[in-house]
N, C-alpha and C positions, 0 to 999 in steps of 0.2 A: 235735778230737773227732770220732770216727767216728759213723755213723748208728746203728749198734747200741747204742752207749753213750747217745746221746741218746733213742732209743726206750725204752730201759730206764728212763731218768730219767722220761720222760713217763708211763710206766706206773706207777712207783712213786709219783710225785707225784699222780697222779689217784686212786690207791687212798687215799692219805692225805687227799686233799681231800674225798672223798665220805663219809668216816667222820664221823658225827655228832659235832659238837663245839660249843662256844660260838658260833662264827661262823655255822655252818649252821643252828643253832637260832634264832639271832637273825634271819637272813634269812627263814626259814620263818614264824616268829612274826609278825614285822612285815609280811610280805607278806599273811599271812592277816588281819591286823588292818586293813590300809590298801589292799589290792588291788594291781592291776598298776602303779599309779602309783609304788609304793614300789621297784619293781625297779631302776630306773636309779640312784637315789641310794644304795641299798644296795649294788649292785654296784660303784659308784665308791668308796664307803667301804671295802669289803672289799679291793679292789685296792690303794687307797692305804695301807690299813692293813698289808697284806702287804709292800708296798714299804718302809714305815717299819720294820717288824720286821726285814726283811732288811737294810736299811741300818744299823740299830742293832746287828745281829749282827756285821756287817763292821767296824763301828767299835769293836768290842770288848765291848759290853754283854752279848752272849751268854756270853762267857767269864766276865764278872763274875757273872752270874746263876748259872752253872754252879758257881762257886766260893763265892759268898757266900749263905748261907742267909737273912740279913736282907734283902738286896736282893730276892731271889726272893720272899720272903714278903710284903714290902710291895707289890710290883707285883701279885702274886696276889691279894691282898686288895682292892686297888683295882678290879681287873677283876671280882672276885666281887661286891662291893657294887654296882657299876654294873649288872651283869646282874640282880641282885635288884630294884634300882630300876626298871629297864625292865619287869620282870615285874609289879611292883606297879602301875606306871603302866597297863599293859594291863588288869589287874584292875579298875581304877577307871575305865576308859573307858566311854563312854556310846554305845551303838549308835544310829544314826539310820536310819529307814526309807529304803531305797534309797541310803543314803550310806555314809560310812565311820564307824568308831568314833573318837571323840575324847575325850581327857582334859580335857574342858572346852572345847577348841577343836581345829580341824583341825591335825594334826601336819604340820609343814612338811617339804618335801624336804631342807632343810638339817639339820633335826633327825634325820631318818632317815640321812642321810649321816654326821653326826657320831657317832651311836651305833654304826654299823657300823665306822667308822674306829677309835673308841676300843676297842671290844671286840676287834677283830682285832689292832691294834698293841700293846695293853697286855697281851696274853696272854704271860706269861713263857715258857711252853712253846713258843710260836711263835718267840720270839726265839732261845731255846736251839736249837730245832729246825734253824734254818738254819745254825748253826755246825757241827752234827753231820751234817746231811743232804747239803748241797750238795757238800762236799769229797769225798765218796765217789765222785762221778762225774767228778772232775777228773783228767785225764791228766797225769802228771808229765813226760811227754815233750814237752808243748806248753806255751805261755804260759798262765798261769792266768787272767789278767784277761779275755781274750776268752771263755774257757769260762764263768767266772762270769757274764759278761754275757749269754751265750746261755741258760744254765740259769736265771738270774734272770728274764729276760724271758719264758721259756717257762712258768715257774711262775706268773708274774703273769697271763699269758694264760689258763692253765688255771684259775686261781683266779677270775678274772672270768667265765669260761664257766660254772664250777660254780655260782657265786652267782646267775648270770642264770637258769640252768635251774631251780634250786631256787625262786627268786623267782617266775618265770613260772608254774610249776606251782601253787604256793601261791596266787598272786594270781588265777589263773584260777578256781581252786576257790572262793576267797573271792567273786569277782565273780558266780559262779554261784548264790550263796546270798543272796537278797535279804531273807529273813526276819530281822528284828532279833533274835529269840530265838536263831536259829542263829548269827548274827554274834556275839552275846553269848557263846555257847558257844565259838566260835573264840577270842574275846579271853581267856576263862578258861583254855582249854587252852594257848594261846600263852604267857600270862603265867606259868602254872604251869611250863611247859617252860623259860622263861628263869630262873625262880627256882631250878629244879632244877639248871640249868646253872651258876648262880652258886654254889650249895652244892657241886656237884662241883668247880668251879674252886677254891674255897677249901679243899678236901680234898686237892688235889694235892700230892704231895711232890716235893721238888727232885730226889731220886734216881731217880724213876720216869720 
């Protein structure tokens, strides 16, 4: 693979990654809710989730989702319901003075990691995306596997960087606001964004 092709892939991947979607909305919402401490587990969850989606695509699930309306719909609804659940959880959180918001107790790093992993990995559009996107940058004159490895690794690094930047920005904004009423507003806005993302996910069509 030549440098021009790789740079074209980097540009295309970054454009796709910065577009607001369920994963980016999750990272922003949870970082607003829990501050900068959420950035690392969320980034790890997003990266592993993209790796899982990429692996499932290469194993053939992407082709199954592209051809099976039932499989696509099941996975789509699982992801949509989970996003709505996370949104309602933020709605019900209780802000503490000088602290973080908690739905009855402090949200653990493991819980944040798990939410990012599930939302990213279980998005059927993400799984189908890797089947359609990566092959466009593969040169048939060279061995495919090293190229897939390079492009896949590049995408994961860009995804991690993108999630980190979104999370750091939202986390700093959150940490700068110590007023519980302001934090409560953040929770309501973030929860609403997650619920809207869930509804949008549920409305996605397999052919789109």
